[in-house]
C-alpha positions in Angstrom: 1.1 7.4 -4.3 0.7 11.0 -3.3 -2.5 12.8 -2.3 -2.3 16.6 -2.1 -2.6 17.9 1.5 -5.9 19.7 0.7 -7.4 16.4 -0.6 -6.3 14.2 2.3 -9.1 12.8 4.4 -11.5 12.7 1.4 -11.1 9.0 0.7 -9.2 9.4 -2.5 -6.2 7.5 -1.3 -8.4 4.5 -0.3 -10.1 4.6 -3.7 -6.7 4.7 -5.5 -5.5 1.7 -3.4 -8.7 -0.2 -4.1 -8.4 0.4 -7.9 -4.8 -0.6 -7.8 -5.8 -3.9 -6.1 -8.5 -4.6 -8.7 -6.1 -3.8 -11.6 -3.3 -5.9 -10.2 -5.6 -8.9 -9.5 -7.3 -8.9 -12.9 -6.0 -12.0 -14.7 -6.4 -10.2 -18.1 -4.1 -7.4 -16.9 -1.5 -8.5 -14.3 -3.0 -11.5 -12.5 -1.1 -10.8 -9.2 -1.9 -12.7 -6.1 -0.4 -10.2 -3.7 0.7 -6.6 -3.3 3.7 -5.4 -1.4 4.0 -1.8 -0.3 6.8 0.0 1.4 6.8 3.5 2.9 8.8 5.7 5.2 8.3 4.9 8.9 7.3 8.5 9.5 4.4 8.3 7.0 1.8 7.4 9.5 -1.1 8.3 7.2 0.0 5.8 4.6 0.7 3.1 7.3 -2.8 3.7 8.7 -4.4 3.4 5.3 -2.5 0.1 4.5 -3.3 -1.4 7.9 -7.0 -0.5 7.8 -7.1 -1.9 4.2 -6.0 -5.4 5.3 -2.3 -5.2 4.7 0.0 -7.2 7.1 3.4 -6.2 8.3 6.3 -7.9 6.6 10.1 -7.3 6.7 11.4 -4.5 4.6 12.4 -5.7 1.2 14.6 -2.7 0.3 18.2 -3.5 1.4 19.5 -1.1 3.9 16.1 0.5 4.6 14.9 -1.5 7.6 15.4 1.3 10.0 13.6 4.0 8.0 10.9 2.1 6.1 8.1 -0.3 6.9 6.6 -2.8 4.5 3.1 -4.3 4.2 1.6 -7.1 2.1 -1.9 -8.2 1.2 -3.1 -11.3 -0.6 -5.4 -10.2 -3.4 -5.9 -13.2 -5.7 
């Protein structure tokens, strides 16, 4: 996801993430039981959002990106 710089800090990223989790967990839509996210290691804002939203660190799932990306996972269902 991307939030414009002038909108950062307004909580919009957190609302988007929460809506994504609800949508993904809904058994009539997707019915997922977990969400995995991956972002660039330098994207400290995204990492902070994921960590503060209950996502746990997991190994990178993108081959060859373990030195430039970090991955997170959360059980949602």
